[in-house]
C-alpha positions as CSV (number, residue, x, y, z in Angstrom):
1,M,-9.5,-1.5,15.7
2,Q,-7.4,-4.4,14.6
3,V,-6.6,-5.0,10.9
4,P,-7.0,-8.7,10.1
5,V,-3.7,-10.4,9.2
6,S,-5.2,-11.8,6.0
7,Y,-4.4,-8.4,4.5
8,Y,-0.7,-8.7,4.7
9,D,2.3,-11.1,4.8
10,E,4.4,-8.9,7.1
11,I,4.4,-5.8,9.1
12,Y,6.8,-3.4,7.4
13,S,8.6,-0.7,9.4
14,F,9.4,2.5,7.4
15,S,10.6,6.0,7.9
16,G,7.6,8.3,7.6
17,D,7.3,12.1,7.4
18,W,10.1,13.8,9.4
19,D,11.7,10.3,9.8
20,V,9.0,9.3,12.3
21,P,9.0,5.5,12.7
22,S,5.9,4.1,10.9
23,K,4.4,0.7,10.1
24,C,2.2,-0.8,7.4
25,G,1.1,-4.2,6.2
26,L,3.0,-5.4,3.2
27,K,2.3,-8.1,0.6
28,I,4.5,-8.6,-2.4
29,G,3.6,-11.1,-5.2
30,T,3.8,-11.8,-8.9
31,H,1.0,-12.4,-11.3
32,N,1.5,-13.0,-15.0
33,G,5.1,-11.8,-14.8
34,Q,4.2,-8.5,-13.1
35,T,5.3,-7.8,-9.5
36,Y,2.7,-6.1,-7.3
37,V,3.2,-4.5,-3.9
38,I,0.2,-3.9,-1.6
39,V,0.7,-1.6,1.3
40,T,-2.1,-1.8,3.9
41,E,-3.0,0.9,6.4
42,L,-2.8,-0.4,10.0
43,Y,-4.7,2.5,11.6
44,Q,-4.1,2.5,15.4
45,D,-1.3,0.0,15.1
46,N,0.8,2.4,13.0
47,P,2.5,4.9,15.3
48,G,3.5,7.3,12.4
49,T,2.7,8.3,8.9
50,S,-0.2,6.7,7.0
51,V,0.6,4.8,3.8
52,T,-1.3,7.5,1.7
53,Y,0.8,10.3,3.2
54,A,4.0,8.4,2.9
55,G,3.4,7.8,-0.9
56,R,6.5,7.8,-3.0
57,K,8.8,7.8,0.0
58,L,7.3,4.5,1.3
59,A,7.4,2.9,-2.2
60,E,11.0,3.8,-2.6
61,Q,12.0,2.4,0.8
62,I,10.2,-0.9,0.0
63,C,11.9,-1.1,-3.4
64,A,15.3,-0.4,-1.9
65,N,14.9,-3.0,0.9
66,K,13.3,-5.7,-1.3
67,G,15.5,-5.3,-4.4
68,L,12.7,-4.0,-6.7
69,Q,12.5,-1.1,-9.2
70,L,9.7,1.4,-8.7
71,A,9.1,1.6,-12.5
72,D,8.6,-2.2,-12.6
73,I,6.0,-2.7,-9.9
74,L,2.2,-2.3,-9.6
75,Y,1.9,-0.3,-6.3
76,I,-1.5,-0.7,-4.6
77,E,-2.6,1.0,-1.4
78,C,-5.2,-0.8,0.7
79,N,-7.6,0.6,3.3
80,P,-8.8,-2.6,4.9
81,D,-12.2,-3.4,6.1
82,T,-12.3,-3.0,9.9
83,H,-16.0,-3.9,10.3
84,S,-16.7,-0.4,11.5
85,K,-20.0,1.4,11.1
86,L,-18.1,4.4,9.7
87,S,-17.9,4.2,5.9
88,F,-14.4,5.6,5.7
89,Y,-13.2,2.3,7.3
90,D,-14.7,0.2,4.4
91,E,-12.3,-1.8,2.3
92,E,-10.8,0.1,-0.6
93,Y,-7.9,-0.4,-3.0
94,F,-6.1,2.2,-5.0
95,L,-3.6,1.7,-7.8
96,V,-0.9,4.4,-7.5
97,D,0.8,5.8,-10.6
98,F,4.3,7.3,-9.8
99,N,5.2,7.9,-13.5
100,T,3.6,11.3,-14.0
101,A,5.1,14.2,-15.8
102,D,4.5,16.6,-12.9
103,S,5.8,14.2,-10.2
104,A,2.4,14.2,-8.5
105,L,0.9,10.8,-7.6
106,R,-2.2,9.7,-9.3
107,Y,-4.6,7.4,-7.6
108,R,-7.3,5.2,-9.2
109,Q,-9.7,3.2,-7.1
110,L,-9.9,-0.4,-8.0
111,S,-13.0,-2.5,-7.9
112,I,-12.6,-6.0,-6.3
113,D,-12.8,-7.5,-9.8
114,E,-10.0,-5.2,-11.1
115,L,-7.9,-6.1,-8.1
116,K,-8.4,-9.8,-8.7
117,L,-7.3,-9.4,-12.3
118,L,-4.0,-7.8,-11.2
119,I,-3.1,-10.2,-8.4
120,E,-4.8,-13.5,-8.8
């Protein structure tokens, strides 16, 4: 199951759980003065930790490597459409909130219209 390259600008290698080499699609851009980071699950092309399970660790690695501050970005996780008959492979986007009092991550699913408002 190949993820179309239209979902990302680069394949980003990161250190996943237990420092297992992992990969995701990465797209960074700016819209209305706000930097956004979209990490895309690569499914079978990722040998390690998924973007959802990597969470804050992945976001911190991207920020450190790209010169960004976690508090200053919109961090979005993408499960791309792989044209599968299985509904859990449908396209979905989630805005991730790292700024919570209890240090737990909060996810909010974005509609396509909400996504477009954030990145186009």
